[in-house]
Backbone bond lengths (Angstrom), bond angles and torsions (degrees), N, CA, C in turn:
res aa  C-N    CA-C-N  psi(-1)  N-CA   C-N-CA  omega(-1)  CA-C   N-CA-C  phi
1 M - - - 1.500 - - 1.544 113.52 -
2 F 1.441 110.78 -38.96 1.490 115.48 -177.96 1.556 108.49 -66.16
3 G 1.325 115.91 -41.72 1.479 118.41 177.53 1.468 115.28 -62.24
4 N 1.299 115.40 -36.50 1.491 119.16 177.72 1.580 109.10 -72.50
5 M 1.195 118.12 -28.50 1.464 119.84 -179.50 1.598 108.86 -78.75
6 M 1.315 115.95 -35.99 1.442 121.39 176.65 1.671 107.34 -65.00
7 G 1.250 111.74 -41.69 1.529 118.00 176.91 1.435 111.83 -57.48
8 K 1.360 114.13 -42.65 1.463 117.51 -173.47 1.561 110.17 -76.98
9 L 1.331 112.04 -32.71 1.504 114.01 172.67 1.507 115.39 -65.37
10 Q 1.411 117.11 -36.67 1.368 122.67 176.07 1.599 112.68 -66.57
11 E 1.305 110.60 -40.98 1.450 114.88 177.18 1.590 113.51 -66.14
12 M 1.278 116.42 -35.79 1.407 123.54 172.25 1.451 112.80 -60.66
13 Q 1.303 115.36 -48.42 1.515 119.25 -179.53 1.493 110.65 -63.26
14 Q 1.347 116.94 -41.28 1.429 119.53 177.63 1.560 112.87 -63.23
15 K 1.277 116.86 -40.78 1.574 121.33 175.60 1.446 105.37 -64.08
16 S 1.296 117.76 -48.09 1.526 118.20 178.07 1.534 115.39 -51.98
17 E 1.320 116.49 -44.46 1.497 119.22 174.77 1.436 111.50 -64.17
18 E 1.348 120.03 -39.49 1.461 123.19 -179.30 1.501 108.40 -59.98
19 I 1.413 115.86 -44.97 1.533 118.19 -179.15 1.427 109.96 -67.38
20 K 1.368 119.16 -40.42 1.554 115.51 179.90 1.550 108.75 -58.21
21 K 1.309 116.66 -41.45 1.567 115.23 -179.76 1.517 111.81 -64.55
22 R 1.381 116.16 -35.80 1.460 118.57 179.02 1.572 109.60 -69.66
23 L 1.345 114.90 -34.95 1.439 116.65 177.70 1.558 116.71 -62.40
24 E 1.246 109.05 -26.73 1.585 115.22 173.93 1.518 112.07 -58.76
25 T 1.323 117.54 -29.87 1.482 124.11 -178.58 1.508 111.42 -87.37
26 I 1.260 119.70 -13.92 1.489 122.15 -176.66 1.533 109.48 -90.67
27 S 1.340 118.04 127.89 1.494 124.25 -178.93 1.542 105.36 -112.57
28 V 1.354 111.43 139.39 1.485 118.77 166.00 1.445 104.69 -123.94
29 H 1.461 113.72 149.94 1.400 122.00 -173.07 1.563 106.79 -121.89
30 A 1.337 114.53 140.28 1.440 119.76 173.23 1.476 111.68 -145.02
31 E 1.301 115.10 158.88 1.456 118.08 -178.03 1.526 114.22 -146.99
32 A 1.270 114.27 164.25 1.487 119.17 176.87 1.473 108.90 -125.75
33 E 1.300 115.89 115.27 1.418 123.49 -178.70 1.583 120.51 50.69
34 G 1.450 110.46 21.87 1.354 116.93 -179.17 1.513 116.94 73.45
35 L 1.430 114.69 0.97 1.467 121.87 -176.91 1.487 111.45 -97.98
36 V 1.332 117.84 -32.71 1.444 124.25 -175.21 1.504 107.09 -122.06
37 K 1.278 120.06 124.96 1.532 123.95 176.77 1.521 109.75 -120.91
38 V 1.279 110.24 131.95 1.518 117.67 -178.40 1.496 109.11 -125.51
39 V 1.355 116.30 140.98 1.373 124.90 174.60 1.540 112.05 -120.70
40 A 1.289 113.72 133.47 1.581 119.11 -177.14 1.450 105.13 -127.92
41 N 1.346 119.49 156.77 1.440 120.30 167.62 1.556 111.42 -93.30
42 G 1.253 115.83 176.76 1.420 122.97 -175.46 1.588 109.08 -67.13
43 N 1.286 119.12 -15.04 1.553 117.92 179.87 1.638 104.64 -99.07
44 K 1.280 116.64 25.27 1.452 123.07 173.28 1.526 114.67 58.30
45 K 1.379 114.86 39.62 1.422 119.62 172.82 1.503 112.59 -112.74
46 I 1.239 118.12 127.68 1.554 119.24 -177.70 1.530 108.19 -71.57
47 T 1.355 112.97 133.80 1.464 119.10 -172.03 1.514 106.98 -113.92
48 S 1.327 118.27 -19.73 1.466 121.17 174.62 1.466 116.26 -162.89
49 I 1.239 119.33 156.47 1.483 128.85 178.45 1.499 111.60 -136.65
50 E 1.270 127.47 120.57 1.364 134.04 -177.51 1.496 108.61 -117.45
51 F 1.400 114.37 137.26 1.563 118.00 173.24 1.401 106.83 -120.30
52 D 1.351 116.90 140.69 1.428 123.77 176.68 1.559 103.63 -73.55
53 E 1.415 111.37 140.79 1.548 114.89 179.34 1.428 116.30 -55.28
54 S 1.325 116.35 -28.21 1.468 117.00 -173.55 1.543 112.32 -70.71
55 I 1.333 113.69 -29.18 1.522 117.30 178.69 1.518 110.43 -80.17
56 I 1.306 118.17 -17.84 1.520 122.91 177.52 1.454 108.43 -83.31
57 K 1.333 117.80 -39.66 1.503 122.61 -178.51 1.561 108.09 -69.16
58 E 1.305 116.84 -34.21 1.531 117.49 -179.37 1.529 108.00 -69.20
59 G 1.390 118.23 -32.50 1.403 121.17 178.26 1.475 116.23 64.74
60 D 1.306 119.94 27.46 1.457 126.20 175.21 1.553 106.73 -79.43
61 K 1.321 119.86 90.28 1.427 118.99 -175.38 1.531 112.77 -60.96
62 E 1.285 120.62 -43.51 1.395 121.69 173.09 1.483 116.21 -53.11
63 Q 1.260 117.92 -48.20 1.479 120.56 178.03 1.607 110.52 -61.88
64 I 1.259 114.01 -44.33 1.491 116.34 -178.16 1.591 108.27 -62.72
65 E 1.291 119.47 -42.16 1.385 124.16 179.46 1.547 111.29 -62.99
66 D 1.324 116.50 -44.08 1.514 121.69 175.83 1.465 112.83 -61.16
67 L 1.304 115.87 -53.23 1.463 115.85 176.06 1.486 118.54 -65.59
68 C 1.323 121.52 -28.78 1.313 123.69 168.40 1.428 118.94 -60.08
69 I 1.435 114.59 -48.20 1.483 121.89 172.45 1.570 108.98 -55.08
70 L 1.337 115.14 -52.39 1.435 118.48 -177.43 1.540 111.18 -56.79
71 A 1.289 119.39 -47.16 1.513 120.07 -174.50 1.559 106.82 -69.27
72 V 1.379 119.64 -40.11 1.491 121.42 177.18 1.469 108.56 -57.76
73 N 1.330 120.40 -51.18 1.468 125.52 -175.55 1.542 110.14 -60.30
74 R 1.301 116.65 -36.68 1.496 119.86 -179.97 1.512 107.27 -71.07
75 A 1.314 120.26 -38.17 1.488 120.47 -179.35 1.419 110.01 -71.16
76 I 1.286 122.07 -35.93 1.443 123.59 -176.92 1.582 106.31 -70.25
77 E 1.361 115.88 -38.30 1.483 119.57 -179.68 1.520 107.39 -63.17
78 K 1.334 122.67 -45.17 1.424 124.76 -175.83 1.544 109.29 -69.28
79 A 1.369 117.20 -37.00 1.405 120.46 176.05 1.557 112.78 -65.99
80 D 1.324 114.57 -41.33 1.475 118.28 174.25 1.512 114.34 -58.24
81 E 1.399 113.68 -40.94 1.522 118.55 175.66 1.546 110.08 -59.80
82 V 1.309 117.45 -43.25 1.442 119.16 179.61 1.666 109.02 -66.05
83 F 1.261 115.09 -44.66 1.431 121.15 -175.94 1.572 106.15 -61.59
84 Q 1.363 119.98 -49.85 1.417 121.98 -176.34 1.588 110.75 -60.94
85 S 1.312 114.07 -40.40 1.421 120.41 -177.00 1.547 111.34 -62.81
86 E 1.366 114.34 -48.55 1.458 120.42 172.32 1.469 115.68 -57.50
87 M 1.314 119.88 -44.76 1.443 124.58 -178.19 1.563 111.87 -66.81
88 Q 1.409 111.86 -40.50 1.514 116.57 176.84 1.492 112.77 -57.71
89 G 1.394 114.78 -37.65 1.450 120.75 -177.54 1.596 107.66 -60.29
90 V 1.284 116.88 -40.79 1.423 122.73 -173.28 1.665 103.75 -73.11
91 A 1.242 116.91 -49.64 1.410 119.20 -179.03 1.496 110.47 -57.87
92 K 1.334 118.57 -47.44 1.353 124.83 -176.35 1.519 111.55 -58.03
93 G 1.338 114.33 -38.38 1.429 121.77 -174.41 1.553 111.50 -78.28
94 M 1.315 115.59 -22.28 1.473 123.99 -170.06 1.554 107.85 -99.62
95 L 1.321 114.83 -52.53 1.496 119.48 -168.57 1.591 115.24 -56.34
96 P 1.383 118.78 -44.93 1.392 118.15 178.60 1.488 116.72 -48.98
97 G 1.364 114.20 -41.49 1.514 119.40 178.49 1.547 115.68 -66.88
98 M 1.311 112.27 -20.72 1.519 118.64 -176.65 1.531 108.20 -85.43
99 M 1.383 118.55 -16.92 1.487 118.75 -170.06 1.493 106.93 -100.17
């Protein structure tokens, strides 16, 4: 039984690594008031930030910072949802066989 359980854990770890690699290729997009756009991958890493020209011309540093924080947090939330969904699929497929 212990050997079977170790095999299942190793299989789960391997599948988890495969999913993390796949998550690198998944992009989620978020924005704040259409002025700041952020892209993150499924592993919750920010891959790009874009600012609308109008906000740059206005030069309101505090507004830019606030919108940037808002957009980044939204992107991370979306990426986390994708991450959790993918990982639950692995756990769901593996855990019933262990019990």
